C-alpha positions, 0 to 999 in steps of 0.5 A, a space after each residue: 542452192 539458194 541462188 539457183 532456187 531464186 534464179 529458177 523461180 524468177 524464170 518460172 514466174 515471169 517466163 510468159 509465152 513458152 520455152 523460147 520467150 524465157 530464154 532471155 530471163 535465163 540469160 539474165 540469171 546465168 550470164 548477167 546476174 550471177 556470172 555462172 557463164 559468159 554469152 558465148 557459153 550460154 549461146 552454145 548450151 542454148 543451141 545444144 538444148 535446142 537440138 535435143 528433144 523436149 521443152 527448152 526451159 526445163 533443159 536449160 534449168 536442169 543444165 544450170 542446176 547440174 553445172 552448179 550442183 550436180 544431179 541433185 542441182 539439176 533436179 532441184 532447178 527443174 523443180 524450181 522453174 516448173 513449180 510456179 507455173 505448175 501451181 498457177 495452172 492447177 489453180 487457173 484450171 479450176 476457174 477456167 470457165 470464168 477466166 476465158 471470157 474475162 476481159 481482164 485476163 484477156 487484156 493482161 494477156 494482150 498486154 504482156 505479148 509486146 513484152 514477149 515479142 521484144 524478149 524474143 527480138 532481143 534474143 534473135 539480135 544476139 544470135 544474129 550478131 554471133 552469126 555475123 561474127 562466126 560466119 560472116 554476112 554472106 554465110 549468115 544471110 544464106 543460112 537465114 534463107 536456108 532456115 526460112 526455106 526448111 522451116 517455113 516453106 518445106 515445114 521441116 521439124 525445127 529439131 531436124 533443122 537445128 541438126 542439119 545446121 549443127 552438122 554443118 557448124 561442126 565442119 564449118 571451119 575445116 571447109 573455110 580452110 579448104 576454100 582458102 587453100 583452094 583459092 591460094 592454089 588458084 591465085 598462084 596458077 
């Protein structure tokens, strides 16, 4: 439980910018530091967690805790992850009037934003590489375009988009095999 506690506390303390920006921290703890899983499994768990309702960070903390120590580990993982930010929020809300106009705090937030952007870009690059490996360049570009259309043009909820892509992903390899068989049959004619 000590490793789980430390990992979740670190992710909770250094997790600026909301759920998705914390995922590189979870990945570092679960994959690189403690070797609880490999990159592929982390990506799969992250995709499933994204498809479920609720905050992504607490779902990941709960999953990692459950994986390591069962139901008690899940509860403990979530508590350790949310405790630092909960304590800080309570403390900071008590002085929010002063902080909202503090140039120091505004500067701190502005200085942290580039780090959050790079963390998100790193995660996006890793997912792009996995997409290329699993789907190929053409299908990856097609899915990227469909995702932009669904999320940015049609403003479909991201959970719905993830579910649609999961449904396709479940049938992808069967579809690829059918296309290959069809092409072989078409070439023989």
